[in-house]
ROMAR-242799 format. One record per residue (C-alpha): x, y, z. Coordinates in steps of 0.2 Angstrom, whole numbers, padded with zeros to 4 digits. Layout:
> X|Y|Z
...
REM end
This chain:
> 0151|-0668|-0017
> 0134|-0662|-0014
> 0119|-0670|-0006
> 0101|-0669|-0013
> 0088|-0677|-0001
> 0073|-0684|-0009
> 0059|-0682|0004
> 0051|-0700|0003
> 0054|-0717|0009
> 0045|-0724|-0007
> 0059|-0734|-0016
> 0050|-0733|-0032
> 0049|-0714|-0032
> 0068|-0713|-0026
> 0073|-0724|-0041
> 0063|-0714|-0054
> 0069|-0697|-0047
> 0087|-0702|-0045
> 0088|-0710|-0062
> 0080|-0695|-0071
> 0092|-0683|-0062
> 0107|-0693|-0065
> 0102|-0694|-0083
> 0103|-0675|-0083
> 0121|-0676|-0078
> 0118|-0667|-0062
> 0137|-0664|-0056
> 0145|-0671|-0040
> 0128|-0675|-0032
> 0124|-0689|-0020
> 0105|-0694|-0019
> 0098|-0700|-0003
> 0081|-0702|0005
> 0073|-0701|0022
> 0078|-0719|0027
> 0094|-0713|0036
> 0082|-0703|0047
> 0071|-0716|0057
> 0067|-0703|0070
> 0060|-0691|0058
> 0041|-0689|0059
> 0034|-0682|0042
> 0023|-0667|0043
> 0004|-0668|0041
> 0000|-0666|0022
> -0015|-0656|0024
> -0014|-0645|0009
> -0028|-0645|-0004
> -0017|-0647|-0019
> -0002|-0657|-0024
> 0008|-0641|-0024
> 0004|-0637|-0007
> 0008|-0654|0000
> 0025|-0655|-0009
> 0029|-0638|-0001
> 0025|-0644|0016
> 0036|-0660|0014
> 0051|-0650|0006
> 0052|-0637|0020
> 0050|-0649|0034
> 0063|-0661|0027
> 0076|-0647|0023
> 0074|-0640|0041
> 0076|-0657|0049
> 0091|-0663|0038
> 0101|-0647|0034
> 0101|-0653|0016
> 0094|-0647|0000
> 0078|-0656|-0003
> 0067|-0661|-0017
> 0049|-0667|-0013
> 0036|-0672|-0025
> 0017|-0674|-0022
> 0009|-0683|-0036
> -0007|-0693|-0040
> -0021|-0697|-0052
> -0036|-0686|-0057
> -0051|-0693|-0066
> -0063|-0681|-0074
> -0078|-0692|-0073
> -0075|-0693|-0054
> -0073|-0675|-0051
> -0054|-0675|-0050
> -0054|-0690|-0038
> -0043|-0698|-0031
> -0032|-0683|-0033
> -0022|-0679|-0017
> -0029|-0695|-0009
> -0022|-0706|-0023
> -0010|-0716|-0012
> -0024|-0720|0001
> -0039|-0720|-0011
> -0045|-0737|-0004
> -0041|-0732|0014
> -0026|-0731|0026
> -0015|-0746|0025
> -0022|-0752|0008
> -0010|-0756|-0007
> -0009|-0752|-0025
> -0020|-0767|-0030
> -0034|-0761|-0018
> -0033|-0743|-0025
> -0034|-0749|-0043
> -0049|-0761|-0038
> -0058|-0746|-0031
> -0055|-0735|-0046
> -0062|-0748|-0058
> -0077|-0750|-0047
> -0080|-0731|-0047
> -0079|-0731|-0066
> -0090|-0746|-0069
> -0101|-0742|-0084
> -0092|-0726|-0089
> -0089|-0727|-0108
> -0071|-0726|-0115
> -0073|-0708|-0121
> -0077|-0702|-0103
> -0063|-0711|-0094
> -0050|-0697|-0097
> -0037|-0694|-0083
> -0021|-0686|-0079
> -0006|-0691|-0069
> -0001|-0675|-0060
> 0016|-0671|-0051
> 0021|-0656|-0041
> 0039|-0654|-0036
> 0046|-0642|-0022
> 0064|-0638|-0020
> 0069|-0632|-0003
> 0085|-0626|0007
> 0087|-0627|0026
> 0086|-0608|0026
> 0068|-0609|0021
> 0070|-0604|0002
> 0059|-0614|-0009
> 0055|-0616|-0028
> 0041|-0626|-0036
> 0035|-0633|-0053
> 0022|-0644|-0059
> 0018|-0656|-0074
> 0005|-0668|-0080
> 0003|-0683|-0092
> -0014|-0686|-0099
> -0022|-0703|-0103
> -0037|-0714|-0101
> -0042|-0726|-0088
> -0043|-0744|-0094
> -0056|-0757|-0089
> -0043|-0769|-0083
> -0025|-0768|-0078
> -0011|-0770|-0092
> 0007|-0773|-0089
> 0018|-0777|-0074
> 0030|-0762|-0074
> 0029|-0746|-0064
> 0018|-0744|-0048
> 0002|-0736|-0042
> -0011|-0734|-0055
> 0001|-0737|-0070
> -0007|-0753|-0075
> -0024|-0744|-0078
> -0017|-0728|-0086
> -0017|-0730|-0105
> -0007|-0718|-0116
> -0015|-0716|-0133
> 0001|-0709|-0141
> 0010|-0725|-0136
> -0004|-0738|-0138
> 0000|-0745|-0121
> -0002|-0743|-0102
> 0011|-0734|-0092
> 0015|-0751|-0084
> 0019|-0758|-0101
> 0033|-0745|-0104
> 0051|-0749|-0100
> 0058|-0739|-0086
> 0068|-0729|-0098
> 0052|-0725|-0108
> 0043|-0720|-0093
> 0056|-0709|-0087
> 0054|-0699|-0103
> 0035|-0697|-0103
> 0028|-0698|-0085
> 0022|-0684|-0075
> 0036|-0685|-0063
> 0049|-0685|-0077
> 0041|-0670|-0085
> 0041|-0661|-0068
> 0059|-0665|-0065
> 0064|-0658|-0082
> 0055|-0642|-0077
> 0064|-0642|-0060
> 0081|-0645|-0067
> 0085|-0626|-0070
> 0078|-0623|-0052
> 0090|-0636|-0045
> 0105|-0629|-0055
> 0102|-0611|-0052
> 0096|-0611|-0034
> 0101|-0627|-0024
> 0118|-0629|-0030
> 0125|-0611|-0034
REM end
C-alpha cells in the first residue's frame, strides 16, 4: 500500500482531490493530508504564480513527511480586475476572512461591470514531489463568467458566483460528481495522472 500526501488541511480540497484520483482507479493508494502533522509549519507561499506556490508547498511537505506529495495552488482570475484576486483568492478580503467575505468583495469590485466584461477563469496548478526533491508540475483552467449574485449551495470558495455558460448554472449548482468532471482542479488532476503513475509510484 502506498501513501500520497495531499499538502493541505482544507477538507474540501482533500475530498475533491481524493474522489477524483480514486475515480481514476489509482492502485493500492492511501490518501492523507497534513492533519496528522500538527507540528508542521507550512512554508511561506511567496511565489508570484499558482505554479510557483504549488511547487513550494509540494517540496516542503515531501521533505517533512517522507511521502510522495501532491500540492495544488488554485484560485480565481477576473479579466476586468487585471487578473485579481489571483494568488490572493483565499485571502482576498483579508487574513481571517471567509468565503462569504471574499465573494462580497468580488461583487463590490465588479459593481457596474456589464455581463460581457465579467469573464473569469478558475486556475489550478498541481505539483507532485518526492522526498528526494524530484518534482513534476501541470496546470489547467475552467473559464466562466462572474454572476451579480450567488447561486447554488454546493462547492466552496467562489463557486456560487462562477457561472458556466456551457452548463447554464453556477459551479455551486453542479453535483459533486459533475464538478469533479469540469472543474479546474479536476482537469489539472487528469493532466497529473500520468505524472503520478510514471514518476511517483514506479
